[in-house]
C-alpha positions in Angstrom: -0.1 -0.1 -0.2 2.9 2.3 0.8 4.6 1.4 -2.4 0.9 2.0 -4.0 0.8 5.8 -3.5 4.3 7.0 -2.4 6.4 4.7 -4.4 8.4 5.9 -7.2 7.0 9.0 -8.3 3.7 8.3 -7.2 4.5 11.0 -4.1 4.5 13.7 -6.5 0.5 12.9 -6.6 0.0 11.3 -3.6 0.9 14.3 -1.7 -1.2 17.1 -3.7 -4.7 14.3 -3.6 -4.1 13.7 0.3 -4.0 17.6 0.9 -6.0 18.7 -2.1 -9.0 16.1 -0.7 -8.1 17.0 3.5 -8.5 20.8 2.9 -11.4 20.1 0.8 -13.6 18.1 3.2 -12.6 20.5 5.9 -14.5 23.1 4.1 -17.5 21.4 3.6 -17.6 19.8 7.4 -17.2 23.6 8.4 -19.7 25.2 6.0 -22.3 22.8 6.9 -21.7 23.0 10.2 -21.1 26.5 11.1 -22.4 28.6 7.9 -26.0 27.4 7.3 -29.1 26.4 9.1 -29.2 28.4 12.2 -31.6 30.8 12.8 -30.1 34.4 14.0 -31.5 37.9 14.7 -29.4 41.0 14.0 -30.6 44.4 13.8 -30.7 46.6 10.4 -28.8 49.6 11.7 -30.3 49.1 14.8 -33.8 49.6 13.4 -35.2 46.4 12.3 -34.9 42.5 13.5 -34.9 40.4 10.5 -35.3 36.4 11.0 -33.0 35.1 8.7 -31.6 31.6 8.2 -28.4 32.3 5.2 -26.4 35.1 6.2 -22.6 36.2 5.2 -21.2 39.1 3.2 -19.4 38.2 -0.2 -16.2 39.0 0.8 -16.6 35.9 2.2 -17.8 34.1 -0.3 -14.6 34.6 -2.5 -12.7 33.4 0.3 -14.4 30.4 0.3 -14.7 30.1 -3.1 -11.1 30.4 -3.7 -10.1 27.7 -1.2 -12.4 25.7 -2.6 -11.5 25.5 -6.5 -7.5 25.4 -4.6 -8.8 22.2 -3.2 -10.3 21.2 -5.9 -8.1 21.5 -8.2 -4.9 20.1 -5.9 -7.7 17.0 -5.3 -8.3 16.2 -8.7 -5.0 16.6 -10.1 -3.6 14.8 -7.3 -5.9 11.5 -7.4 -6.5 12.2 -11.6 -3.0 11.7 -12.1 -2.6 8.9 -9.5 -5.0 7.2 -11.2 -2.9 7.3 -14.7 0.2 6.4 -13.1 -0.5 3.4 -11.2 -3.7 3.0 -13.0 -2.8 3.2 -16.7 0.9 2.3 -16.1 1.3 5.9 -17.7 4.8 7.6 -17.3 5.2 10.7 -14.5 5.4 13.1 -17.3 2.1 12.2 -19.5 0.1 11.4 -16.0 1.0 15.0 -15.2 -1.1 16.7 -18.0 -4.1 13.8 -17.4 -3.9 15.6 -13.9 -4.5 18.8 -14.9 -7.3 18.4 -16.7 -8.8 15.8 -14.2 -8.2 19.0 -11.5 -9.3 21.7 -14.1 -12.6 19.5 -14.6 -13.3 19.4 -11.1 -12.5 23.3 -10.7 -15.7 23.4 -13.6 -17.9 21.0 -11.4 -17.5 23.2 -8.3 -18.3 26.2 -10.7 -21.5 24.2 -11.9 -22.0 23.3 -8.7 -21.8 26.6 -7.2 -23.5 28.2 -9.5 -26.7 26.4 -9.0 -27.2 26.9 -5.7 -26.5 30.3 -5.7 -29.8 30.2 -8.0 -31.7 28.6 -5.7 -31.1 31.2 -2.6 -33.2 34.1 -2.4 -32.1 37.3 -0.3 -33.1 37.2 2.5 -32.3 41.5 2.6 -36.2 42.7 1.9 -36.3 46.8 1.5 -38.3 48.6 4.4 -40.2 50.6 1.8 -41.9 46.7 0.5 -43.4 47.4 4.3 -45.6 50.7 3.4 -49.0 50.3 3.5 -49.3 46.7 5.1 -51.1 46.5 8.7 -48.7 45.5 11.6 -49.0 44.5 15.0 -47.6 46.8 17.7 -44.8 45.3 19.5 -43.8 47.3 22.0 -45.9 50.7 23.2 -45.4 52.9 20.6 -45.3 56.3 22.7 -47.3 59.8 21.5 -45.7 61.4 18.9 -42.5 62.5 19.3 -42.1 60.4 22.7 -39.6 58.0 21.4 -40.3 54.3 19.6 -41.8 51.5 20.1 -41.4 48.6 17.5 -44.0 46.8 15.1 -44.2 43.3 14.1 -45.1 42.8 9.8 -45.5 40.2 7.5 -43.3 41.3 4.4 -42.2 38.7 1.3 -43.2 35.8 3.6 -40.9 36.7 6.4 -41.4 38.1 9.4 -39.9 41.2 10.2 -39.7 43.9 13.6 -39.4 47.6 12.7 -38.7 50.5 15.1 -41.5 52.6 14.4 -43.0 56.6 15.6 -47.0 57.1 16.1 -48.2 60.3 13.9 -51.0 60.8 16.9 -51.2 59.5 20.3 -49.5 56.5 22.4 -49.9 52.5 20.9 -50.6 50.1 22.9 -48.7 46.9 22.5 -50.7 43.9 20.1 -52.8 47.1 18.1 -53.1 46.6 14.8 -52.2 49.2 12.7 -51.4 50.5 9.2 -48.0 51.2 8.2 -48.3 55.0 6.7 -44.6 56.4 6.5 -41.0 55.1 5.6 -38.4 57.6 7.6 -34.6 58.1 7.1 -33.8 57.0 10.0 -35.3 53.2 9.2 -38.0 54.2 11.3 -41.4 53.8 10.0 -44.7 55.6 11.0 -47.7 54.3 11.8 -51.6 54.6 12.4 -54.1 53.0 14.2 -56.3 51.0 11.9 -59.8 52.3 12.1 -62.2 50.6 14.4 -59.6 49.1 16.2 -59.4 50.2 20.2 
């Protein structure tokens, strides 16, 4: 077994294969364990609480992509070259192009797969202006005009959102039904009690 993987010139293919496979597997495990499926609550500019299942910035996505691309190429190059060298009995010099082709194919497949996955995702960001004229429920009391902020909860685009809210009139107590009548520059919403609500 040692001779198969490390004898002669096989070492030049085995090391990239093992390193690439180890990094590729580690990144996939870390992405699955830490990157997805954990619901979290975060504030948008201190004013909105979004319920998003996935988040991340484009910078970290590019870092993941480069690590995954390098790992995929090393893995494909190593295993492809080793297969040509040991399996087909090609000389090491002819096994290198085979490894390069297999490594390139792995990168191409990874790129297609990532594009497909990104295409399945929808943005978790909902523009606050989408809530204009929607009916909402007061989550925490809203003081009378100029007296401070409360919080309303509203469903926008099939997602529950929490926004800081100000009243355009009297104070509004928790659980009252209101309508969002305006979007303010500081990412708060202006609300008015819905007619017929106490």
